[in-house]
PQR file with spaces between the fields and no chain letter, atoms N, CA, C, O and H, PARSE charges and radii, in Angstrom:
ATOM       1  N    MET     1       1.410  -17.019   -3.763 -0.4000 1.5000
ATOM       2  CA   MET     1       0.628  -15.700   -3.072 -0.0000 2.0000
ATOM       3  C    MET     1       0.583  -14.576   -3.728  0.5500 1.7000
ATOM       4  O    MET     1       1.506  -14.192   -4.446 -0.5500 1.4000
ATOM       5  N    LYS     2      -0.436  -13.977   -3.555 -0.4000 1.5000
ATOM       6  CA   LYS     2      -0.648  -12.648   -4.296 -0.0000 2.0000
ATOM       7  C    LYS     2      -1.090  -11.512   -3.073  0.5500 1.7000
ATOM       8  O    LYS     2      -1.978  -11.712   -2.245 -0.5500 1.4000
ATOM       9  H    LYS     2      -1.186  -14.289   -2.972  0.4000 1.0000
ATOM      10  N    THR     3      -0.252  -10.286   -3.171 -0.4000 1.5000
ATOM      11  CA   THR     3      -0.714   -9.112   -2.175 -0.0000 2.0000
ATOM      12  C    THR     3      -1.575   -8.090   -3.037  0.5500 1.7000
ATOM      13  O    THR     3      -1.270   -7.507   -4.077 -0.5500 1.4000
ATOM      14  H    THR     3       0.470  -10.124   -3.843  0.4000 1.0000
ATOM      15  N    LEU     4      -2.611   -8.057   -2.371 -0.4000 1.5000
ATOM      16  CA   LEU     4      -3.528   -7.236   -2.763 -0.0000 2.0000
ATOM      17  C    LEU     4      -3.406   -6.000   -1.960  0.5500 1.7000
ATOM      18  O    LEU     4      -2.854   -6.087   -0.863 -0.5500 1.4000
ATOM      19  H    LEU     4      -2.858   -8.531   -1.525  0.4000 1.0000
ATOM      20  N    ASN     5      -3.881   -4.790   -2.397 -0.4000 1.5000
ATOM      21  CA   ASN     5      -3.537   -3.609   -1.618 -0.0000 2.0000
ATOM      22  C    ASN     5      -4.482   -2.494   -2.081  0.5500 1.7000
ATOM      23  O    ASN     5      -4.807   -2.347   -3.259 -0.5500 1.4000
ATOM      24  H    ASN     5      -4.329   -4.720   -3.288  0.4000 1.0000
ATOM      25  N    THR     6      -4.924   -1.677   -1.015 -0.4000 1.5000
ATOM      26  CA   THR     6      -5.848   -0.608   -1.101 -0.0000 2.0000
ATOM      27  C    THR     6      -5.203    1.007   -1.118  0.5500 1.7000
ATOM      28  O    THR     6      -5.856    2.015   -0.850 -0.5500 1.4000
ATOM      29  H    THR     6      -4.660   -1.797   -0.058  0.4000 1.0000
ATOM      30  N    VAL     7      -4.100    0.976   -1.412 -0.4000 1.5000
ATOM      31  CA   VAL     7      -3.177    1.957   -1.251 -0.0000 2.0000
ATOM      32  C    VAL     7      -3.710    3.222   -2.084  0.5500 1.7000
ATOM      33  O    VAL     7      -3.838    4.325   -1.553 -0.5500 1.4000
ATOM      34  H    VAL     7      -3.569    0.158   -1.630  0.4000 1.0000
ATOM      35  N    ARG     8      -3.982    2.999   -3.298 -0.4000 1.5000
ATOM      36  CA   ARG     8      -4.677    3.985   -4.356 -0.0000 2.0000
ATOM      37  C    ARG     8      -5.867    4.673   -3.610  0.5500 1.7000
ATOM      38  O    ARG     8      -5.926    5.793   -3.103 -0.5500 1.4000
ATOM      39  H    ARG     8      -3.878    2.103   -3.730  0.4000 1.0000
ATOM      40  N    ALA     9      -6.827    3.641   -3.693 -0.4000 1.5000
ATOM      41  CA   ALA     9      -8.101    4.106   -2.951 -0.0000 2.0000
ATOM      42  C    ALA     9      -8.011    4.861   -1.428  0.5500 1.7000
ATOM      43  O    ALA     9      -8.627    5.885   -1.132 -0.5500 1.4000
ATOM      44  H    ALA     9      -6.779    2.730   -4.104  0.4000 1.0000
ATOM      45  N    THR    10      -7.235    4.220   -0.673 -0.4000 1.5000
ATOM      46  CA   THR    10      -7.331    4.811    0.810 -0.0000 2.0000
ATOM      47  C    THR    10      -6.453    6.290    0.614  0.5500 1.7000
ATOM      48  O    THR    10      -6.682    7.259    1.337 -0.5500 1.4000
ATOM      49  H    THR    10      -6.735    3.388   -0.913  0.4000 1.0000
ATOM      50  N    ARG    11      -5.380    6.303   -0.514 -0.4000 1.5000
ATOM      51  CA   ARG    11      -4.753    7.550   -0.539 -0.0000 2.0000
ATOM      52  C    ARG    11      -5.653    8.684   -0.997  0.5500 1.7000
ATOM      53  O    ARG    11      -5.714    9.778   -0.436 -0.5500 1.4000
ATOM      54  H    ARG    11      -5.194    5.515   -1.101  0.4000 1.0000
ATOM      55  N    ARG    12      -6.410    8.287   -2.169 -0.4000 1.5000
ATOM      56  CA   ARG    12      -7.516    9.322   -2.539 -0.0000 2.0000
ATOM      57  C    ARG    12      -8.475    9.672   -1.348  0.5500 1.7000
ATOM      58  O    ARG    12      -8.825   10.827   -1.105 -0.5500 1.4000
ATOM      59  H    ARG    12      -6.361    7.399   -2.625  0.4000 1.0000
ATOM      60  N    GLU    13      -8.867    8.577   -0.629 -0.4000 1.5000
ATOM      61  CA   GLU    13      -9.930    9.057    0.256 -0.0000 2.0000
ATOM      62  C    GLU    13      -9.450    9.914    1.363  0.5500 1.7000
ATOM      63  O    GLU    13     -10.268   10.449    2.111 -0.5500 1.4000
ATOM      64  H    GLU    13      -8.582    7.639   -0.827  0.4000 1.0000
ATOM      65  N    ARG    14      -8.114   10.086    1.525 -0.4000 1.5000
ATOM      66  CA   ARG    14      -7.445   10.957    2.380 -0.0000 2.0000
ATOM      67  C    ARG    14      -7.128   12.502    1.886  0.5500 1.7000
ATOM      68  O    ARG    14      -6.946   13.532    2.536 -0.5500 1.4000
ATOM      69  H    ARG    14      -7.449    9.651    0.917  0.4000 1.0000
ATOM      70  N    GLY    15      -7.137   12.253    0.568 -0.4000 1.5000
ATOM      71  CA   GLY    15      -6.931   13.458   -0.394 -0.0000 2.0000
ATOM      72  C    GLY    15      -5.386   13.822   -0.470  0.5500 1.7000
ATOM      73  O    GLY    15      -5.111   15.020   -0.405 -0.5500 1.4000
ATOM      74  H    GLY    15      -7.285   11.417    0.040  0.4000 1.0000
ATOM      75  N    LEU    16      -4.390   12.939   -0.597 -0.4000 1.5000
ATOM      76  CA   LEU    16      -3.411   12.774   -0.728 -0.0000 2.0000
ATOM      77  C    LEU    16      -2.996   12.455   -2.121  0.5500 1.7000
ATOM      78  O    LEU    16      -3.631   11.619   -2.764 -0.5500 1.4000
ATOM      79  H    LEU    16      -4.613   11.966   -0.650  0.4000 1.0000
ATOM      80  N    THR    17      -1.755   13.200   -2.729 -0.4000 1.5000
ATOM      81  CA   THR    17      -1.352   12.759   -3.932 -0.0000 2.0000
ATOM      82  C    THR    17      -0.083   11.855   -3.689  0.5500 1.7000
ATOM      83  O    THR    17       0.637   11.735   -2.699 -0.5500 1.4000
ATOM      84  H    THR    17      -1.239   13.879   -2.206  0.4000 1.0000
ATOM      85  N    GLN    18      -0.055   11.213   -5.031 -0.4000 1.5000
ATOM      86  CA   GLN    18       1.249    9.988   -4.919 -0.0000 2.0000
ATOM      87  C    GLN    18       2.460   10.731   -4.403  0.5500 1.7000
ATOM      88  O    GLN    18       3.171   10.093   -3.627 -0.5500 1.4000
ATOM      89  H    GLN    18      -0.641   11.311   -5.836  0.4000 1.0000
ATOM      90  N    GLU    19       2.860   12.106   -4.730 -0.4000 1.5000
ATOM      91  CA   GLU    19       4.045   12.542   -4.217 -0.0000 2.0000
ATOM      92  C    GLU    19       3.710   13.004   -2.829  0.5500 1.7000
ATOM      93  O    GLU    19       4.773   13.228   -2.248 -0.5500 1.4000
ATOM      94  H    GLU    19       2.283   12.625   -5.360  0.4000 1.0000
ATOM      95  N    ALA    20       2.765   13.221   -2.118 -0.4000 1.5000
ATOM      96  CA   ALA    20       2.693   13.329   -0.687 -0.0000 2.0000
ATOM      97  C    ALA    20       2.860   12.375    0.000  0.5500 1.7000
ATOM      98  O    ALA    20       3.685   12.404    0.913 -0.5500 1.4000
ATOM      99  H    ALA    20       1.902   13.039   -2.589  0.4000 1.0000
ATOM     100  N    LEU    21       1.979   11.093   -0.318 -0.4000 1.5000
ATOM     101  CA   LEU    21       2.428    9.833    0.164 -0.0000 2.0000
ATOM     102  C    LEU    21       3.748    9.508    0.012  0.5500 1.7000
ATOM     103  O    LEU    21       4.291    8.972    0.979 -0.5500 1.4000
ATOM     104  H    LEU    21       1.308   11.069   -1.060  0.4000 1.0000
ATOM     105  N    ALA    22       4.295    9.678   -0.829 -0.4000 1.5000
ATOM     106  CA   ALA    22       5.885    9.172   -0.887 -0.0000 2.0000
ATOM     107  C    ALA    22       6.653    9.932    0.021  0.5500 1.7000
ATOM     108  O    ALA    22       7.324    9.291    0.829 -0.5500 1.4000
ATOM     109  H    ALA    22       3.854   10.113   -1.614  0.4000 1.0000
ATOM     110  N    ALA    23       6.702   11.376    0.063 -0.4000 1.5000
ATOM     111  CA   ALA    23       7.252   12.023    1.171 -0.0000 2.0000
ATOM     112  C    ALA    23       6.906   11.652    2.481  0.5500 1.7000
ATOM     113  O    ALA    23       7.868   11.571    3.246 -0.5500 1.4000
ATOM     114  H    ALA    23       6.156   11.896   -0.594  0.4000 1.0000
ATOM     115  N    LEU    24       5.861   11.419    2.925 -0.4000 1.5000
ATOM     116  CA   LEU    24       5.491   10.967    4.142 -0.0000 2.0000
ATOM     117  C    LEU    24       6.247    9.454    4.409  0.5500 1.7000
ATOM     118  O    LEU    24       6.604    9.011    5.500 -0.5500 1.4000
ATOM     119  H    LEU    24       5.080   11.485    2.304  0.4000 1.0000
ATOM     120  N    CYS    25       6.366    8.857    3.184 -0.4000 1.5000
ATOM     121  CA   CYS    25       6.932    7.391    3.514 -0.0000 2.0000
ATOM     122  C    CYS    25       8.578    7.254    3.239  0.5500 1.7000
ATOM     123  O    CYS    25       9.316    6.268    3.239 -0.5500 1.4000
ATOM     124  H    CYS    25       6.076    9.217    2.297  0.4000 1.0000
ATOM     125  N    LEU    26       8.794    8.481    3.038 -0.4000 1.5000
ATOM     126  CA   LEU    26      10.468    8.459    2.726 -0.0000 2.0000
ATOM     127  C    LEU    26      10.804    7.642    1.488  0.5500 1.7000
ATOM     128  O    LEU    26      11.855    7.004    1.440 -0.5500 1.4000
ATOM     129  H    LEU    26       8.195    9.282    3.038  0.4000 1.0000
ATOM     130  N    VAL    27       9.912    7.649    0.465 -0.4000 1.5000
ATOM     131  CA   VAL    27      10.116    6.889   -0.947 -0.0000 2.0000
ATOM     132  C    VAL    27       9.949    7.836   -2.076  0.5500 1.7000
ATOM     133  O    VAL    27       9.537    8.993   -1.992 -0.5500 1.4000
ATOM     134  H    VAL    27       9.057    8.167    0.504  0.4000 1.0000
ATOM     135  N    SER    28      10.297    7.242   -3.071 -0.4000 1.5000
ATOM     136  CA   SER    28       9.935    7.937   -4.620 -0.0000 2.0000
ATOM     137  C    SER    28       8.570    8.000   -4.931  0.5500 1.7000
ATOM     138  O    SER    28       7.918    7.102   -4.397 -0.5500 1.4000
ATOM     139  H    SER    28      10.632    6.302   -3.139  0.4000 1.0000
ATOM     140  N    ARG    29       8.008    8.692   -5.549 -0.4000 1.5000
ATOM     141  CA   ARG    29       6.810    8.877   -6.242 -0.0000 2.0000
ATOM     142  C    ARG    29       6.595    7.406   -6.874  0.5500 1.7000
ATOM     143  O    ARG    29       5.546    6.803   -6.645 -0.5500 1.4000
ATOM     144  H    ARG    29       8.537    9.422   -5.982  0.4000 1.0000
ATOM     145  N    GLN    30       7.741    6.771   -7.777 -0.4000 1.5000
ATOM     146  CA   GLN    30       7.668    5.918   -8.644 -0.0000 2.0000
ATOM     147  C    GLN    30       7.390    4.500   -7.880  0.5500 1.7000
ATOM     148  O    GLN    30       6.846    3.527   -8.402 -0.5500 1.4000
ATOM     149  H    GLN    30       8.593    7.261   -7.963  0.4000 1.0000
ATOM     150  N    THR    31       7.949    4.594   -6.331 -0.4000 1.5000
ATOM     151  CA   THR    31       7.567    3.389   -5.490 -0.0000 2.0000
ATOM     152  C    THR    31       6.261    3.283   -5.367  0.5500 1.7000
ATOM     153  O    THR    31       5.747    2.184   -5.577 -0.5500 1.4000
ATOM     154  H    THR    31       8.391    5.385   -5.908  0.4000 1.0000
ATOM     155  N    ILE    32       5.377    4.515   -4.964 -0.4000 1.5000
ATOM     156  CA   ILE    32       4.216    4.569   -4.652 -0.0000 2.0000
ATOM     157  C    ILE    32       3.213    3.919   -6.019  0.5500 1.7000
ATOM     158  O    ILE    32       2.242    3.167   -5.945 -0.5500 1.4000
ATOM     159  H    ILE    32       5.795    5.407   -4.794  0.4000 1.0000
ATOM     160  N    VAL    33       3.837    4.499   -7.188 -0.4000 1.5000
ATOM     161  CA   VAL    33       2.942    4.151   -8.436 -0.0000 2.0000
ATOM     162  C    VAL    33       2.954    2.638   -8.638  0.5500 1.7000
ATOM     163  O    VAL    33       1.975    1.927   -8.862 -0.5500 1.4000
ATOM     164  H    VAL    33       4.627    5.110   -7.248  0.4000 1.0000
ATOM     165  N    SER    34       4.325    2.240   -8.512 -0.4000 1.5000
ATOM     166  CA   SER    34       4.587    0.717   -8.629 -0.0000 2.0000
ATOM     167  C    SER    34       3.474   -0.259   -7.709  0.5500 1.7000
ATOM     168  O    SER    34       2.782   -1.225   -8.027 -0.5500 1.4000
ATOM     169  H    SER    34       5.121    2.817   -8.329  0.4000 1.0000
ATOM     170  N    LEU    35       3.666    0.503   -6.397 -0.4000 1.5000
ATOM     171  CA   LEU    35       2.744   -0.288   -5.275 -0.0000 2.0000
ATOM     172  C    LEU    35       1.360   -0.330   -5.495  0.5500 1.7000
ATOM     173  O    LEU    35       0.629   -1.309   -5.343 -0.5500 1.4000
ATOM     174  H    LEU    35       4.229    1.289   -6.139  0.4000 1.0000
ATOM     175  N    GLU    36       1.014    0.926   -5.904 -0.4000 1.5000
ATOM     176  CA   GLU    36      -0.493    0.877   -6.434 -0.0000 2.0000
ATOM     177  C    GLU    36      -1.078    0.158   -7.614  0.5500 1.7000
ATOM     178  O    GLU    36      -2.245   -0.197   -7.780 -0.5500 1.4000
ATOM     179  H    GLU    36       1.608    1.721   -6.028  0.4000 1.0000
ATOM     180  N    ALA    37       0.013    0.007   -8.442 -0.4000 1.5000
ATOM     181  CA   ALA    37      -0.223   -0.922   -9.941 -0.0000 2.0000
ATOM     182  C    ALA    37      -0.045   -2.318   -9.612  0.5500 1.7000
ATOM     183  O    ALA    37      -0.382   -3.159  -10.445 -0.5500 1.4000
ATOM     184  H    ALA    37       0.961    0.296   -8.307  0.4000 1.0000
ATOM     185  N    GLY    38       0.438   -2.666   -8.510 -0.4000 1.5000
ATOM     186  CA   GLY    38       0.429   -4.004   -7.827 -0.0000 2.0000
ATOM     187  C    GLY    38       1.785   -4.804   -8.515  0.5500 1.7000
ATOM     188  O    GLY    38       1.914   -6.028   -8.529 -0.5500 1.4000
ATOM     189  H    GLY    38       0.711   -1.983   -7.833  0.4000 1.0000
ATOM     190  N    GLN    39       2.699   -3.885   -9.044 -0.4000 1.5000
ATOM     191  CA   GLN    39       3.856   -4.521   -9.774 -0.0000 2.0000
ATOM     192  C    GLN    39       4.976   -4.933   -8.694  0.5500 1.7000
ATOM     193  O    GLN    39       5.917   -5.597   -9.127 -0.5500 1.4000
ATOM     194  H    GLN    39       2.595   -2.891   -9.032  0.4000 1.0000
ATOM     195  N    HIS    40       4.963   -4.625   -7.426 -0.4000 1.5000
ATOM     196  CA   HIS    40       5.672   -5.105   -6.453 -0.0000 2.0000
ATOM     197  C    HIS    40       5.127   -4.999   -5.173  0.5500 1.7000
ATOM     198  O    HIS    40       4.255   -4.154   -4.974 -0.5500 1.4000
ATOM     199  H    HIS    40       4.198   -4.085   -7.074  0.4000 1.0000
ATOM     200  N    ASP    41       5.610   -5.915   -4.046 -0.4000 1.5000
ATOM     201  CA   ASP    41       5.152   -5.799   -2.798 -0.0000 2.0000
ATOM     202  C    ASP    41       5.915   -5.034   -1.958  0.5500 1.7000
ATOM     203  O    ASP    41       7.123   -5.243   -2.075 -0.5500 1.4000
ATOM     204  H    ASP    41       6.319   -6.602   -4.207  0.4000 1.0000
ATOM     205  N    PRO    42       5.571   -4.151   -1.085 -0.5600 1.5000
ATOM     206  CA   PRO    42       6.303   -3.447   -0.167  0.2800 2.0000
ATOM     207  C    PRO    42       7.256   -4.297    1.051  0.5500 1.7000
ATOM     208  O    PRO    42       7.037   -5.480    1.312 -0.5500 1.4000
ATOM     209  N    SER    43       8.112   -3.653    1.591 -0.4000 1.5000
ATOM     210  CA   SER    43       8.746   -4.518    2.587 -0.0000 2.0000
ATOM     211  C    SER    43       7.839   -4.020    3.769  0.5500 1.7000
ATOM     212  O    SER    43       6.938   -3.184    3.701 -0.5500 1.4000
ATOM     213  H    SER    43       8.290   -2.692    1.379  0.4000 1.0000
ATOM     214  N    LEU    44       8.283   -4.729    4.884 -0.4000 1.5000
ATOM     215  CA   LEU    44       7.505   -4.605    6.305 -0.0000 2.0000
ATOM     216  C    LEU    44       7.513   -3.049    6.496  0.5500 1.7000
ATOM     217  O    LEU    44       6.523   -2.320    6.570 -0.5500 1.4000
ATOM     218  H    LEU    44       9.015   -5.408    4.939  0.4000 1.0000
ATOM     219  N    VAL    45       8.834   -2.689    6.559 -0.4000 1.5000
ATOM     220  CA   VAL    45       8.942   -1.414    7.029 -0.0000 2.0000
ATOM     221  C    VAL    45       7.966   -0.344    6.032  0.5500 1.7000
ATOM     222  O    VAL    45       7.165    0.399    6.600 -0.5500 1.4000
ATOM     223  H    VAL    45       9.638   -3.281    6.499  0.4000 1.0000
ATOM     224  N    LEU    46       8.051   -0.330    5.017 -0.4000 1.5000
ATOM     225  CA   LEU    46       7.323    0.468    3.871 -0.0000 2.0000
ATOM     226  C    LEU    46       5.802    0.406    4.086  0.5500 1.7000
ATOM     227  O    LEU    46       4.995    1.326    3.958 -0.5500 1.4000
ATOM     228  H    LEU    46       8.702   -0.934    4.556  0.4000 1.0000
ATOM     229  N    ALA    47       5.547   -1.069    4.493 -0.4000 1.5000
ATOM     230  CA   ALA    47       3.926   -1.261    4.542 -0.0000 2.0000
ATOM     231  C    ALA    47       3.457   -0.628    5.591  0.5500 1.7000
ATOM     232  O    ALA    47       2.329   -0.139    5.529 -0.5500 1.4000
ATOM     233  H    ALA    47       6.203   -1.816    4.597  0.4000 1.0000
ATOM     234  N    LEU    48       4.321   -0.504    6.885 -0.4000 1.5000
ATOM     235  CA   LEU    48       3.936    0.070    8.004 -0.0000 2.0000
ATOM     236  C    LEU    48       4.107    1.443    8.026  0.5500 1.7000
ATOM     237  O    LEU    48       3.334    2.010    8.799 -0.5500 1.4000
ATOM     238  H    LEU    48       5.237   -0.901    6.935  0.4000 1.0000
ATOM     239  N    ARG    49       4.943    2.221    7.368 -0.4000 1.5000
ATOM     240  CA   ARG    49       5.022    3.632    6.789 -0.0000 2.0000
ATOM     241  C    ARG    49       3.736    3.961    6.167  0.5500 1.7000
ATOM     242  O    ARG    49       3.036    4.852    6.648 -0.5500 1.4000
ATOM     243  H    ARG    49       5.570    1.760    6.740  0.4000 1.0000
ATOM     244  N    ILE    50       3.352    3.252    5.051 -0.4000 1.5000
ATOM     245  CA   ILE    50       2.305    3.891    4.454 -0.0000 2.0000
ATOM     246  C    ILE    50       0.991    3.611    5.177  0.5500 1.7000
ATOM     247  O    ILE    50      -0.017    4.259    4.895 -0.5500 1.4000
ATOM     248  H    ILE    50       3.921    2.528    4.660  0.4000 1.0000
ATOM     249  N    SER    51       0.989    2.648    6.113 -0.4000 1.5000
ATOM     250  CA   SER    51      -0.398    2.527    6.877 -0.0000 2.0000
ATOM     251  C    SER    51      -0.525    3.530    7.712  0.5500 1.7000
ATOM     252  O    SER    51      -1.595    4.124    7.842 -0.5500 1.4000
ATOM     253  H    SER    51       1.807    2.122    6.342  0.4000 1.0000
ATOM     254  N    GLU    52       0.676    3.866    8.447 -0.4000 1.5000
ATOM     255  CA   GLU    52       0.833    5.282    9.328 -0.0000 2.0000
ATOM     256  C    GLU    52       0.336    6.480    8.621  0.5500 1.7000
ATOM     257  O    GLU    52      -0.616    7.156    9.010 -0.5500 1.4000
ATOM     258  H    GLU    52       1.545    3.383    8.341  0.4000 1.0000
ATOM     259  N    ALA    53       1.080    6.719    7.489 -0.4000 1.5000
ATOM     260  CA   ALA    53       0.753    7.732    6.672 -0.0000 2.0000
ATOM     261  C    ALA    53      -0.694    7.931    6.344  0.5500 1.7000
ATOM     262  O    ALA    53      -1.225    9.029    6.179 -0.5500 1.4000
ATOM     263  H    ALA    53       1.854    6.169    7.173  0.4000 1.0000
ATOM     264  N    LEU    54      -1.276    6.774    6.266 -0.4000 1.5000
ATOM     265  CA   LEU    54      -2.791    6.819    5.642 -0.0000 2.0000
ATOM     266  C    LEU    54      -3.726    6.768    6.862  0.5500 1.7000
ATOM     267  O    LEU    54      -4.940    6.907    6.717 -0.5500 1.4000
ATOM     268  H    LEU    54      -0.844    5.882    6.400  0.4000 1.0000
ATOM     269  N    GLY    55      -3.138    6.560    8.113 -0.4000 1.5000
ATOM     270  CA   GLY    55      -4.006    6.696    9.379 -0.0000 2.0000
ATOM     271  C    GLY    55      -4.790    5.395    9.415  0.5500 1.7000
ATOM     272  O    GLY    55      -5.997    5.429    9.655 -0.5500 1.4000
ATOM     273  H    GLY    55      -2.152    6.447    8.231  0.4000 1.0000
ATOM     274  N    THR    56      -4.287    4.485    9.233 -0.4000 1.5000
ATOM     275  CA   THR    56      -5.050    2.898    9.179 -0.0000 2.0000
ATOM     276  C    THR    56      -4.060    1.802    9.603  0.5500 1.7000
ATOM     277  O    THR    56      -2.895    2.025    9.934 -0.5500 1.4000
ATOM     278  H    THR    56      -3.306    4.458    9.038  0.4000 1.0000
ATOM     279  N    SER    57      -4.536    0.820    9.566 -0.4000 1.5000
ATOM     280  CA   SER    57      -3.701   -0.468    9.588 -0.0000 2.0000
ATOM     281  C    SER    57      -2.933   -1.359    8.755  0.5500 1.7000
ATOM     282  O    SER    57      -3.521   -1.571    7.694 -0.5500 1.4000
ATOM     283  H    SER    57      -5.482    0.639    9.297  0.4000 1.0000
ATOM     284  N    VAL    58      -2.278   -1.714    8.816 -0.4000 1.5000
ATOM     285  CA   VAL    58      -1.587   -2.759    7.730 -0.0000 2.0000
ATOM     286  C    VAL    58      -2.464   -3.632    7.188  0.5500 1.7000
ATOM     287  O    VAL    58      -2.560   -3.747    5.967 -0.5500 1.4000
ATOM     288  H    VAL    58      -1.800   -1.542    9.677  0.4000 1.0000
ATOM     289  N    HIS    59      -3.174   -4.318    8.016 -0.4000 1.5000
ATOM     290  CA   HIS    59      -4.306   -5.362    7.495 -0.0000 2.0000
ATOM     291  C    HIS    59      -5.240   -4.799    6.816  0.5500 1.7000
ATOM     292  O    HIS    59      -5.829   -5.503    5.996 -0.5500 1.4000
ATOM     293  H    HIS    59      -3.096   -4.224    9.009  0.4000 1.0000
ATOM     294  N    ASP    60      -5.654   -3.296    6.980 -0.4000 1.5000
ATOM     295  CA   ASP    60      -6.789   -2.873    6.170 -0.0000 2.0000
ATOM     296  C    ASP    60      -6.036   -2.396    4.867  0.5500 1.7000
ATOM     297  O    ASP    60      -6.767   -2.360    3.877 -0.5500 1.4000
ATOM     298  H    ASP    60      -5.175   -2.724    7.646  0.4000 1.0000
ATOM     299  N    VAL    61      -4.840   -2.055    4.685 -0.4000 1.5000
ATOM     300  CA   VAL    61      -4.488   -1.520    3.365 -0.0000 2.0000
ATOM     301  C    VAL    61      -3.834   -2.789    2.670  0.5500 1.7000
ATOM     302  O    VAL    61      -3.905   -2.587    1.458 -0.5500 1.4000
ATOM     303  H    VAL    61      -4.247   -2.084    5.489  0.4000 1.0000
ATOM     304  N    PHE    62      -3.242   -3.982    2.916 -0.4000 1.5000
ATOM     305  CA   PHE    62      -2.695   -5.096    2.651 -0.0000 2.0000
ATOM     306  C    PHE    62      -3.062   -6.350    2.763  0.5500 1.7000
ATOM     307  O    PHE    62      -2.985   -6.837    3.891 -0.5500 1.4000
ATOM     308  H    PHE    62      -3.184   -4.146    3.901  0.4000 1.0000
ATOM     309  N    ARG    63      -3.483   -7.082    1.803 -0.4000 1.5000
ATOM     310  CA   ARG    63      -4.326   -8.558    1.969 -0.0000 2.0000
ATOM     311  C    ARG    63      -3.374   -9.355    1.040  0.5500 1.7000
ATOM     312  O    ARG    63      -2.982   -9.004   -0.073 -0.5500 1.4000
ATOM     313  H    ARG    63      -3.545   -6.687    0.886  0.4000 1.0000
ATOM     314  N    LEU    64      -3.009  -10.754    1.864 -0.4000 1.5000
ATOM     315  CA   LEU    64      -2.383  -11.527    1.156 -0.0000 2.0000
ATOM     316  C    LEU    64      -3.404  -12.690    0.942  0.5500 1.7000
ATOM     317  O    LEU    64      -4.079  -13.233    1.816 -0.5500 1.4000
ATOM     318  H    LEU    64      -3.327  -11.038    2.768  0.4000 1.0000
ATOM     319  N    ASN    65      -3.379  -12.979   -0.469 -0.4000 1.5000
ATOM     320  CA   ASN    65      -4.361  -14.059   -0.780 -0.0000 2.0000
ATOM     321  C    ASN    65      -3.836  -15.376   -1.513  0.5500 1.7000
ATOM     322  O    ASN    65      -2.810  -15.292   -2.187 -0.5500 1.4000
ATOM     323  H    ASN    65      -2.830  -12.538   -1.179  0.4000 1.0000
ATOM     324  N    ASP    66      -4.445  -16.471   -1.412 -0.4000 1.5000
ATOM     325  CA   ASP    66      -3.600  -17.498   -1.867 -0.0000 2.0000
ATOM     326  C    ASP    66      -4.009  -17.769   -3.432  0.5500 1.7000
ATOM     327  O    ASP    66      -4.819  -16.988   -3.932 -0.5500 1.4000
ATOM     328  H    ASP    66      -5.279  -16.540   -0.864  0.4000 1.0000
ATOM     329  N    GLU    67      -3.560  -18.688   -4.114 -0.4000 1.5000
ATOM     330  CA   GLU    67      -3.521  -18.790   -5.503 -0.0000 2.0000
ATOM     331  C    GLU    67      -5.021  -19.098   -5.864  0.5500 1.7000
ATOM     332  O    GLU    67      -5.247  -19.138   -7.073 -0.5500 1.4000
ATOM     333  H    GLU    67      -2.902  -19.323   -3.708  0.4000 1.0000
ATOM     334  N    ALA    68      -5.759  -19.254   -5.279 -0.4000 1.5000
ATOM     335  CA   ALA    68      -7.580  -19.559   -5.458 -0.0000 2.0000
ATOM     336  C    ALA    68      -8.248  -18.132   -5.151  0.5500 1.7000
ATOM     337  O    ALA    68      -9.456  -18.057   -5.373 -0.5500 1.4000
ATOM     338  H    ALA    68      -5.575  -19.222   -4.297  0.4000 1.0000
ATOM     339  N    GLY    69      -7.680  -17.148   -4.732 -0.4000 1.5000
ATOM     340  CA   GLY    69      -8.031  -15.909   -4.433 -0.0000 2.0000
ATOM     341  C    GLY    69      -8.417  -15.923   -2.773  0.5500 1.7000
ATOM     342  O    GLY    69      -8.709  -14.795   -2.375 -0.5500 1.4000
ATOM     343  H    GLY    69      -6.698  -17.209   -4.552  0.4000 1.0000
ATOM     344  N    HIS    70      -8.451  -16.541   -2.164 -0.4000 1.5000
ATOM     345  CA   HIS    70      -9.017  -16.643   -0.930 -0.0000 2.0000
ATOM     346  C    HIS    70      -7.812  -16.021    0.170  0.5500 1.7000
ATOM     347  O    HIS    70      -6.614  -16.301    0.150 -0.5500 1.4000
ATOM     348  H    HIS    70      -8.214  -17.457   -2.487  0.4000 1.0000
ATOM     349  N    ARG    71      -8.521  -15.095    1.125 -0.4000 1.5000
ATOM     350  CA   ARG    71      -7.682  -14.169    1.919 -0.0000 2.0000
ATOM     351  C    ARG    71      -6.826  -15.209    2.904  0.5500 1.7000
ATOM     352  O    ARG    71      -7.415  -16.120    3.486 -0.5500 1.4000
ATOM     353  H    ARG    71      -9.495  -14.867    1.142  0.4000 1.0000
ATOM     354  N    VAL    72      -5.544  -15.024    3.028 -0.4000 1.5000
ATOM     355  CA   VAL    72      -4.597  -15.803    3.935 -0.0000 2.0000
ATOM     356  C    VAL    72      -4.555  -14.699    4.906  0.5500 1.7000
ATOM     357  O    VAL    72      -4.892  -15.074    6.029 -0.5500 1.4000
ATOM     358  H    VAL    72      -5.065  -14.285    2.555  0.4000 1.0000
ATOM     359  N    LEU    73      -4.253  -13.488    4.826 -0.4000 1.5000
ATOM     360  CA   LEU    73      -3.834  -12.388    5.926 -0.0000 2.0000
ATOM     361  C    LEU    73      -4.813  -11.338    5.689  0.5500 1.7000
ATOM     362  O    LEU    73      -4.794  -10.311    6.368 -0.5500 1.4000
ATOM     363  H    LEU    73      -3.979  -13.183    3.914  0.4000 1.0000
């Protein structure tokens, strides 16, 4: 399964820098960079922090797709 996210797009829509989002989520800027690049998936706690910082739901920011690209969550 592959997790897709809209962190970068949503962050930009909200006018936040990677540094600002990282500070709101209590993580490093590099963590945000890695998430936006799809290099790793966030923990549940981090996904909740990001969603709260962006003013949206986890479901709107993160999607779980199966191998064929169909949305699972």
